[in-house]
LONUKE-462100 format. One record per residue (C-alpha): residue in one letter; x, y, z. Coordinates in steps of 0.02 Angstrom, whole numbers, plus 50000, padded with zeros to 5 digits. Layout:
BEGIN
+----+-------+-------+-------+
: aa :    c1 :    c2 :    c3 :
+----+-------+-------+-------+
:  a :     X :     Y :     Z :
...
+----+-------+-------+-------+
This chain:
BEGIN
+----+-------+-------+-------+
: aa :    c1 :    c2 :    c3 :
+----+-------+-------+-------+
:  x : 56687 : 54961 : 55546 :
:  x : 56561 : 54852 : 55645 :
:  x : 56481 : 54725 : 55538 :
:  x : 56361 : 54586 : 55580 :
:  x : 56355 : 54444 : 55472 :
:  x : 56215 : 54333 : 55480 :
:  x : 56254 : 54141 : 55423 :
:  x : 56409 : 54059 : 55437 :
:  x : 56380 : 53950 : 55269 :
:  x : 56505 : 53961 : 55109 :
:  x : 56462 : 54128 : 55070 :
:  x : 56451 : 54197 : 55255 :
:  x : 56624 : 54108 : 55319 :
:  x : 56710 : 54181 : 55169 :
:  x : 56666 : 54351 : 55174 :
:  x : 56713 : 54353 : 55368 :
:  x : 56881 : 54284 : 55343 :
:  x : 56915 : 54423 : 55186 :
:  x : 56853 : 54583 : 55299 :
:  x : 56916 : 54524 : 55477 :
:  x : 57103 : 54525 : 55448 :
:  x : 57049 : 54723 : 55380 :
:  x : 57014 : 54801 : 55548 :
:  x : 56835 : 54764 : 55567 :
:  x : 56736 : 54711 : 55709 :
:  x : 56631 : 54562 : 55647 :
:  x : 56492 : 54448 : 55724 :
:  x : 56428 : 54302 : 55649 :
:  x : 56259 : 54238 : 55676 :
:  x : 56192 : 54076 : 55633 :
:  x : 56090 : 53930 : 55696 :
:  x : 56231 : 53805 : 55696 :
:  x : 56326 : 53819 : 55852 :
:  x : 56466 : 53697 : 55812 :
:  x : 56503 : 53767 : 55605 :
:  x : 56503 : 53928 : 55718 :
:  x : 56632 : 53870 : 55872 :
:  x : 56755 : 53809 : 55707 :
:  x : 56726 : 53982 : 55623 :
:  x : 56768 : 54077 : 55790 :
:  x : 56900 : 53954 : 55819 :
:  x : 57011 : 54003 : 55663 :
:  x : 56978 : 54183 : 55662 :
:  x : 56968 : 54347 : 55770 :
:  x : 56782 : 54365 : 55780 :
:  x : 56634 : 54351 : 55884 :
:  x : 56484 : 54216 : 55869 :
:  x : 56302 : 54218 : 55922 :
:  x : 56207 : 54062 : 55936 :
:  x : 56030 : 54112 : 55860 :
:  x : 55911 : 54148 : 55719 :
:  x : 55946 : 54316 : 55652 :
:  x : 55757 : 54365 : 55596 :
:  x : 55724 : 54356 : 55787 :
:  x : 55762 : 54553 : 55879 :
:  x : 55839 : 54473 : 56010 :
:  x : 55985 : 54391 : 55928 :
:  x : 56004 : 54529 : 55832 :
:  x : 56010 : 54645 : 55995 :
:  x : 56143 : 54500 : 56069 :
:  x : 56239 : 54524 : 55909 :
:  x : 56250 : 54702 : 55938 :
:  x : 56143 : 54781 : 55795 :
:  x : 56095 : 54930 : 55887 :
:  x : 56285 : 55010 : 55868 :
:  x : 56329 : 54915 : 55704 :
:  x : 56373 : 55011 : 55520 :
:  x : 56333 : 54842 : 55410 :
:  x : 56211 : 54708 : 55426 :
:  x : 56256 : 54555 : 55297 :
:  x : 56091 : 54440 : 55289 :
:  x : 56169 : 54294 : 55192 :
:  x : 56080 : 54145 : 55247 :
:  x : 56018 : 54005 : 55147 :
:  x : 55834 : 54062 : 55169 :
:  x : 55757 : 54227 : 55081 :
:  x : 55638 : 54253 : 55217 :
:  x : 55747 : 54257 : 55352 :
:  x : 55879 : 54373 : 55253 :
:  x : 55720 : 54503 : 55191 :
:  x : 55649 : 54477 : 55373 :
:  x : 55824 : 54523 : 55476 :
:  x : 55858 : 54692 : 55345 :
:  x : 55670 : 54749 : 55401 :
:  x : 55714 : 54732 : 55596 :
:  x : 55876 : 54784 : 55571 :
:  x : 55813 : 54938 : 55499 :
:  x : 55657 : 54994 : 55604 :
:  x : 55712 : 54922 : 55759 :
:  x : 55909 : 54960 : 55758 :
:  x : 55929 : 55081 : 55618 :
:  x : 56086 : 55003 : 55538 :
:  x : 56150 : 55119 : 55390 :
:  x : 56183 : 54978 : 55260 :
:  x : 56074 : 54824 : 55235 :
:  x : 56132 : 54691 : 55125 :
:  x : 56029 : 54529 : 55081 :
:  x : 56053 : 54392 : 54975 :
:  x : 55923 : 54322 : 54873 :
:  x : 55891 : 54174 : 54787 :
:  x : 55719 : 54164 : 54726 :
:  x : 55692 : 54209 : 54548 :
:  x : 55516 : 54253 : 54600 :
:  x : 55581 : 54399 : 54744 :
:  x : 55736 : 54470 : 54617 :
:  x : 55581 : 54515 : 54511 :
:  x : 55487 : 54633 : 54601 :
:  x : 55629 : 54739 : 54656 :
:  x : 55510 : 54852 : 54750 :
:  x : 55505 : 54730 : 54893 :
:  x : 55669 : 54788 : 54935 :
:  x : 55603 : 54976 : 54955 :
:  x : 55622 : 55088 : 55107 :
:  x : 55430 : 55057 : 55133 :
:  x : 55456 : 54865 : 55117 :
:  x : 55577 : 54766 : 55180 :
:  x : 55742 : 54902 : 55180 :
:  x : 55859 : 54777 : 55070 :
:  x : 55972 : 54916 : 55028 :
:  x : 56077 : 54798 : 54907 :
:  x : 56012 : 54615 : 54853 :
:  x : 56135 : 54509 : 54770 :
:  x : 56114 : 54341 : 54702 :
:  x : 56249 : 54224 : 54699 :
:  x : 56183 : 54100 : 54579 :
:  x : 56159 : 54234 : 54460 :
:  x : 56355 : 54311 : 54480 :
:  x : 56407 : 54145 : 54460 :
:  x : 56305 : 54117 : 54300 :
:  x : 56370 : 54276 : 54233 :
:  x : 56541 : 54230 : 54274 :
:  x : 56510 : 54058 : 54206 :
:  x : 56453 : 54123 : 54042 :
:  x : 56582 : 54239 : 54006 :
:  x : 56727 : 54078 : 54020 :
:  x : 56596 : 54014 : 53877 :
:  x : 56619 : 54161 : 53792 :
:  x : 56807 : 54170 : 53778 :
:  x : 56858 : 53979 : 53806 :
:  x : 57038 : 54045 : 53810 :
:  x : 57022 : 54146 : 53952 :
:  x : 57050 : 54082 : 54148 :
:  x : 56946 : 54235 : 54212 :
:  x : 56865 : 54372 : 54122 :
:  x : 56780 : 54516 : 54246 :
:  x : 56697 : 54707 : 54198 :
:  x : 56720 : 54864 : 54257 :
:  x : 56625 : 55025 : 54210 :
:  x : 56459 : 54925 : 54169 :
:  x : 56561 : 54831 : 54039 :
:  x : 56651 : 54964 : 53959 :
:  x : 56823 : 54882 : 54018 :
:  x : 56859 : 54723 : 54054 :
:  x : 56996 : 54615 : 54145 :
:  x : 57049 : 54450 : 54073 :
:  x : 57179 : 54324 : 54138 :
:  x : 57238 : 54202 : 54011 :
:  x : 57400 : 54068 : 53995 :
:  x : 57515 : 54107 : 53872 :
:  x : 57573 : 53977 : 53755 :
:  x : 57701 : 53916 : 53644 :
:  x : 57687 : 53989 : 53493 :
:  x : 57609 : 54157 : 53537 :
:  x : 57693 : 54312 : 53470 :
:  x : 57739 : 54391 : 53630 :
:  x : 57813 : 54223 : 53700 :
:  x : 57982 : 54238 : 53726 :
:  x : 57983 : 54441 : 53701 :
:  x : 57974 : 54599 : 53814 :
:  x : 57801 : 54658 : 53875 :
:  x : 57858 : 54850 : 53766 :
:  x : 57825 : 54743 : 53598 :
:  x : 57640 : 54751 : 53615 :
:  x : 57616 : 54926 : 53569 :
:  x : 57721 : 54884 : 53408 :
:  x : 57633 : 54732 : 53370 :
:  x : 57453 : 54834 : 53388 :
:  x : 57479 : 55008 : 53370 :
:  x : 57290 : 55044 : 53358 :
:  x : 57246 : 54960 : 53508 :
:  x : 57291 : 55030 : 53687 :
:  x : 57318 : 54898 : 53831 :
:  x : 57383 : 54860 : 53977 :
:  x : 57478 : 54697 : 54062 :
:  x : 57420 : 54739 : 54261 :
:  x : 57515 : 54561 : 54311 :
:  x : 57601 : 54411 : 54275 :
:  x : 57598 : 54265 : 54387 :
:  x : 57744 : 54141 : 54362 :
:  x : 57734 : 53980 : 54445 :
:  x : 57593 : 54048 : 54573 :
:  x : 57715 : 54207 : 54615 :
:  x : 57675 : 54375 : 54543 :
:  x : 57793 : 54480 : 54453 :
:  x : 57756 : 54668 : 54418 :
:  x : 57758 : 54692 : 54241 :
:  x : 57895 : 54827 : 54162 :
:  x : 57934 : 54867 : 53979 :
:  x : 58066 : 54753 : 53990 :
:  x : 57997 : 54596 : 54061 :
:  x : 57972 : 54447 : 53969 :
:  x : 57834 : 54330 : 53935 :
:  x : 57870 : 54155 : 53959 :
:  x : 57746 : 54002 : 53903 :
:  x : 57659 : 53960 : 54061 :
:  x : 57624 : 54128 : 54140 :
:  x : 57464 : 54179 : 54201 :
:  x : 57452 : 54356 : 54131 :
:  x : 57314 : 54492 : 54166 :
:  x : 57291 : 54603 : 54044 :
:  x : 57146 : 54769 : 54042 :
:  x : 57057 : 54827 : 53882 :
:  x : 56918 : 54904 : 53828 :
:  x : 56792 : 54765 : 53802 :
:  x : 56778 : 54785 : 53606 :
:  x : 56971 : 54761 : 53609 :
:  x : 56991 : 54615 : 53705 :
:  x : 56986 : 54471 : 53558 :
:  x : 57131 : 54560 : 53469 :
:  x : 57248 : 54585 : 53624 :
:  x : 57215 : 54398 : 53671 :
:  x : 57268 : 54335 : 53495 :
:  x : 57423 : 54410 : 53545 :
:  x : 57457 : 54321 : 53691 :
:  x : 57401 : 54137 : 53642 :
:  x : 57329 : 54028 : 53512 :
:  x : 57128 : 54083 : 53467 :
:  x : 57002 : 53923 : 53500 :
:  x : 56885 : 53916 : 53392 :
:  x : 56704 : 53969 : 53435 :
:  x : 56598 : 53860 : 53546 :
:  x : 56454 : 53787 : 53475 :
:  x : 56402 : 53656 : 53594 :
:  x : 56413 : 53664 : 53801 :
:  x : 56380 : 53511 : 53913 :
:  x : 56313 : 53553 : 54086 :
:  x : 56335 : 53433 : 54228 :
:  x : 56195 : 53473 : 54388 :
:  x : 56017 : 53546 : 54328 :
:  x : 56017 : 53644 : 54485 :
:  x : 56001 : 53836 : 54524 :
:  x : 56160 : 53877 : 54430 :
:  x : 56139 : 53738 : 54279 :
:  x : 55974 : 53785 : 54271 :
:  x : 56001 : 53973 : 54252 :
:  x : 56157 : 53934 : 54112 :
:  x : 56055 : 53806 : 54030 :
:  x : 55922 : 53971 : 53996 :
:  x : 56050 : 54086 : 53965 :
:  x : 56154 : 53974 : 53848 :
:  x : 56004 : 53880 : 53738 :
:  x : 55973 : 54031 : 53646 :
:  x : 56166 : 54054 : 53589 :
:  x : 56238 : 53875 : 53588 :
:  x : 56199 : 53687 : 53558 :
:  x : 56152 : 53641 : 53753 :
:  x : 56155 : 53462 : 53837 :
:  x : 56109 : 53441 : 54013 :
:  x : 56134 : 53288 : 54114 :
:  x : 56048 : 53272 : 54317 :
:  x : 56038 : 53129 : 54413 :
:  x : 55851 : 53171 : 54479 :
:  x : 55703 : 53149 : 54404 :
:  x : 55580 : 53264 : 54459 :
:  x : 55703 : 53410 : 54416 :
:  x : 55731 : 53356 : 54242 :
:  x : 55551 : 53371 : 54220 :
:  x : 55576 : 53545 : 54292 :
:  x : 55711 : 53592 : 54194 :
:  x : 55637 : 53520 : 54012 :
:  x : 55494 : 53642 : 54061 :
:  x : 55599 : 53768 : 54094 :
:  x : 55708 : 53768 : 53934 :
:  x : 55651 : 53759 : 53776 :
:  x : 55803 : 53712 : 53666 :
:  x : 55913 : 53631 : 53791 :
:  x : 55909 : 53432 : 53774 :
:  x : 55874 : 53383 : 53965 :
:  x : 55975 : 53204 : 54006 :
:  x : 55922 : 53115 : 54155 :
:  x : 56070 : 53010 : 54223 :
:  x : 56251 : 53017 : 54311 :
:  x : 56389 : 53134 : 54248 :
:  x : 56499 : 53027 : 54295 :
:  x : 56435 : 52872 : 54195 :
:  x : 56563 : 52836 : 54072 :
:  x : 56464 : 52745 : 53947 :
:  x : 56329 : 52912 : 53961 :
:  x : 56441 : 53029 : 53930 :
:  x : 56522 : 52917 : 53777 :
:  x : 56329 : 52912 : 53723 :
:  x : 56295 : 53092 : 53720 :
:  x : 56473 : 53149 : 53630 :
:  x : 56566 : 53215 : 53754 :
:  x : 56730 : 53202 : 53639 :
:  x : 56629 : 53336 : 53527 :
:  x : 56597 : 53465 : 53660 :
:  x : 56690 : 53631 : 53645 :
:  x : 56648 : 53660 : 53832 :
:  x : 56608 : 53551 : 54005 :
:  x : 56548 : 53618 : 54142 :
:  x : 56523 : 53528 : 54314 :
:  x : 56388 : 53626 : 54418 :
:  x : 56308 : 53495 : 54539 :
:  x : 56339 : 53535 : 54736 :
:  x : 56469 : 53371 : 54740 :
:  x : 56631 : 53435 : 54743 :
:  x : 56703 : 53268 : 54693 :
:  x : 56578 : 53223 : 54571 :
:  x : 56604 : 53392 : 54480 :
:  x : 56817 : 53351 : 54473 :
:  x : 56804 : 53158 : 54414 :
:  x : 56675 : 53200 : 54287 :
:  x : 56784 : 53352 : 54231 :
:  x : 56926 : 53229 : 54227 :
:  x : 56825 : 53100 : 54133 :
:  x : 56774 : 53219 : 54010 :
:  x : 56923 : 53287 : 53982 :
:  x : 56989 : 53125 : 53954 :
:  x : 56851 : 53067 : 53837 :
:  x : 56900 : 53224 : 53727 :
:  x : 56808 : 53385 : 53782 :
:  x : 56906 : 53547 : 53727 :
:  x : 56891 : 53644 : 53875 :
:  x : 56815 : 53592 : 54054 :
:  x : 56755 : 53708 : 54208 :
:  x : 56722 : 53645 : 54370 :
:  x : 56626 : 53717 : 54519 :
:  x : 56721 : 53674 : 54675 :
:  x : 56658 : 53731 : 54826 :
:  x : 56801 : 53684 : 54936 :
:  x : 56948 : 53802 : 54930 :
:  x : 57088 : 53677 : 54945 :
:  x : 57010 : 53575 : 54814 :
:  x : 57022 : 53734 : 54689 :
:  x : 57197 : 53758 : 54724 :
:  x : 57226 : 53544 : 54681 :
:  x : 57163 : 53525 : 54520 :
:  x : 57170 : 53739 : 54450 :
:  x : 57288 : 53745 : 54301 :
:  x : 57282 : 53519 : 54276 :
:  x : 57179 : 53434 : 54179 :
:  x : 57033 : 53537 : 54227 :
:  x : 57065 : 53702 : 54143 :
:  x : 56952 : 53822 : 54253 :
:  x : 56902 : 53777 : 54436 :
:  x : 56788 : 53898 : 54519 :
:  x : 56753 : 53917 : 54676 :
:  x : 56584 : 54010 : 54710 :
:  x : 56615 : 54099 : 54850 :
:  x : 56773 : 54177 : 54792 :
:  x : 56691 : 54225 : 54629 :
:  x : 56531 : 54315 : 54716 :
:  x : 56612 : 54381 : 54860 :
:  x : 56650 : 54547 : 54745 :
:  x : 56478 : 54610 : 54742 :
:  x : 56477 : 54613 : 54940 :
:  x : 56659 : 54686 : 54939 :
:  x : 56606 : 54848 : 54842 :
:  x : 56498 : 54895 : 54995 :
:  x : 56611 : 54878 : 55116 :
:  x : 56784 : 54927 : 55057 :
:  x : 56807 : 55118 : 55120 :
:  x : 56796 : 55261 : 55008 :
:  x : 56682 : 55252 : 54854 :
:  x : 56709 : 55110 : 54770 :
:  x : 56599 : 55061 : 54625 :
:  x : 56658 : 54887 : 54601 :
:  x : 56779 : 54737 : 54677 :
:  x : 56823 : 54574 : 54590 :
:  x : 56907 : 54435 : 54680 :
:  x : 57051 : 54370 : 54570 :
:  x : 57172 : 54195 : 54593 :
:  x : 57056 : 54115 : 54709 :
:  x : 57046 : 54286 : 54816 :
:  x : 57257 : 54302 : 54842 :
:  x : 57228 : 54461 : 54721 :
:  x : 57103 : 54585 : 54696 :
:  x : 57045 : 54706 : 54566 :
:  x : 56952 : 54878 : 54617 :
:  x : 56864 : 55010 : 54547 :
:  x : 56875 : 55166 : 54620 :
:  x : 56808 : 55321 : 54607 :
:  x : 56923 : 55499 : 54616 :
:  x : 56862 : 55636 : 54707 :
:  x : 56927 : 55797 : 54761 :
:  x : 57071 : 55910 : 54676 :
:  x : 57235 : 55903 : 54696 :
:  x : 57231 : 55999 : 54868 :
:  x : 57121 : 55869 : 54949 :
:  x : 57159 : 55713 : 54867 :
:  x : 57308 : 55617 : 54837 :
:  x : 57277 : 55543 : 54657 :
:  x : 57169 : 55674 : 54580 :
:  x : 57292 : 55815 : 54465 :
:  x : 57449 : 55699 : 54471 :
:  x : 57536 : 55572 : 54335 :
:  x : 57495 : 55396 : 54397 :
:  x : 57703 : 55402 : 54407 :
:  x : 57672 : 55526 : 54533 :
:  x : 57565 : 55423 : 54661 :
:  x : 57623 : 55344 : 54805 :
:  x : 57545 : 55180 : 54764 :
:  x : 57599 : 55026 : 54884 :
:  x : 57729 : 54903 : 54781 :
:  x : 57609 : 54759 : 54721 :
:  x : 57475 : 54902 : 54662 :
:  x : 57443 : 54949 : 54485 :
:  x : 57330 : 55078 : 54396 :
:  x : 57257 : 54959 : 54235 :
:  x : 57156 : 55090 : 54175 :
:  x : 57049 : 55262 : 54185 :
:  x : 56865 : 55273 : 54158 :
:  x : 56825 : 55449 : 54109 :
:  x : 56655 : 55526 : 54094 :
:  x : 56659 : 55706 : 53972 :
:  x : 56503 : 55802 : 54009 :
:  x : 56444 : 55903 : 53844 :
:  x : 56305 : 56022 : 53831 :
:  x : 56181 : 55962 : 53667 :
:  x : 56061 : 56081 : 53597 :
:  x : 55913 : 55978 : 53597 :
:  x : 55781 : 56028 : 53766 :
:  x : 55706 : 55913 : 53844 :
:  x : 55550 : 55979 : 53943 :
:  x : 55643 : 56154 : 53937 :
:  x : 55805 : 56094 : 54014 :
:  x : 55940 : 56096 : 53924 :
:  x : 55987 : 55889 : 53885 :
:  x : 56167 : 55826 : 53929 :
:  x : 56268 : 55700 : 53848 :
:  x : 56423 : 55601 : 53915 :
:  x : 56549 : 55547 : 53812 :
:  x : 56636 : 55387 : 53903 :
:  x : 56834 : 55355 : 53878 :
:  x : 56930 : 55236 : 53922 :
:  x : 57112 : 55259 : 53941 :
:  x : 57265 : 55135 : 53986 :
:  x : 57348 : 55196 : 54162 :
:  x : 57517 : 55258 : 54080 :
:  x : 57636 : 55346 : 54189 :
:  x : 57606 : 55507 : 54126 :
:  x : 57406 : 55490 : 54132 :
:  x : 57350 : 55618 : 54242 :
:  x : 57195 : 55580 : 54368 :
:  x : 57069 : 55712 : 54343 :
:  x : 56905 : 55708 : 54484 :
:  x : 56772 : 55585 : 54467 :
:  x : 56878 : 55440 : 54352 :
:  x : 56845 : 55282 : 54376 :
:  x : 57018 : 55209 : 54404 :
:  x : 57039 : 55036 : 54398 :
:  x : 57166 : 54958 : 54516 :
:  x : 57253 : 54779 : 54513 :
:  x : 57319 : 54714 : 54698 :
:  x : 57423 : 54571 : 54692 :
:  x : 57414 : 54558 : 54880 :
:  x : 57247 : 54601 : 54985 :
:  x : 57347 : 54665 : 55119 :
:  x : 57363 : 54813 : 55023 :
:  x : 57192 : 54856 : 55015 :
:  x : 57197 : 54970 : 55174 :
:  x : 57342 : 55075 : 55092 :
:  x : 57247 : 55084 : 54910 :
:  x : 57084 : 55146 : 54991 :
:  x : 57178 : 55267 : 55097 :
:  x : 57272 : 55348 : 54952 :
:  x : 57076 : 55387 : 54866 :
:  x : 56995 : 55461 : 55007 :
:  x : 56988 : 55651 : 55019 :
:  x : 57023 : 55750 : 55158 :
:  x : 56884 : 55801 : 55280 :
:  x : 56914 : 55995 : 55247 :
:  x : 56851 : 55947 : 55065 :
:  x : 56686 : 55866 : 55121 :
+----+-------+-------+-------+
């Protein structure tokens, strides 16, 4: 696939790095020449210096025969204009734009084919807000991701001493919870993946990825570790785009305090938030944290634009007694250093948001993609098409599907249409029963099933995609 990426910032460079090793022809456009040079020296891609909203620059980047345009610069206006040009001048089939402004996002008609021709608008700040919000809702979790519009969740937890399953084989999970169906998708022990089998014994400190219907998540978590008290008090450091969105989302359900260094930003926060307490100060100021009772906080989130400030304030908050600390860290090397230490969860913004882009780039019918373990693994929601003759998965039991080693089918979401006697406008209405099935060895894949696949190594992705593609004759 030929892809033109506008913007060599954190989002653009992360997407380029993820896609360049998957037999894609990547061209990156940016106004910053030295930044492009560094990216080109590190990755096998083409670089073009210039403004991506100019037709001549897009032409030089090869937009005329591109399959996709990813406009992910810092400027919403540049991204929107580039998509319009890509559609009207170069006839690019798929246009994706990064949109940060809530004003634009609140008017989706702007992105229609009659206007700016944006096929898919993504907002990394909102994705991150939702991501952190789930970690606050499930304080025991390291990561929580949704599939099938929230019907299924994949959750990562660290197994602790005293958990009912620690020291026991995985097959005992069904005996502990006979009324709940769940599946352990993967286990990471000392940063090395383990393919879960029925006789796999869980150890304290294991990072366990399990999948279950959304309503069963808490029950399964109780089997793996001690359940924390529900979150009541949250402190946020940083009142930028993410901090402001998160404060407005949380203030209705939690007691929220937000620390912001810039006085004008504090005034804007105070006018936007109705219940959250806005504090003007430095999040690394020990006296301020002590005065605001950081020791009583259930969750402390460091969300400033400065990695060092986020790390130091999180360590300080943890030392002073905060129950769980979450830190936003842009530099990937820092994330790997601090994750799992005194900082409970270190979030890489680019890795947390890249899934929304990858879902449109992956081959085959992909409904959702989530990057896991700082980009080392992935979970995909693929739609099975075809029949037993044209497909390598439809009509087959999971144990008969030739999945690459390290890929696991965790769950299946199946929609069964059933007619209803009630008529609407002389048309027979159809209701859909959605069922969540765990991926056991004898489960048979049916047409149009949404199959959730966990892949411990991203190099296996092309094999998984190829497995779900149908023969040309079926089309």
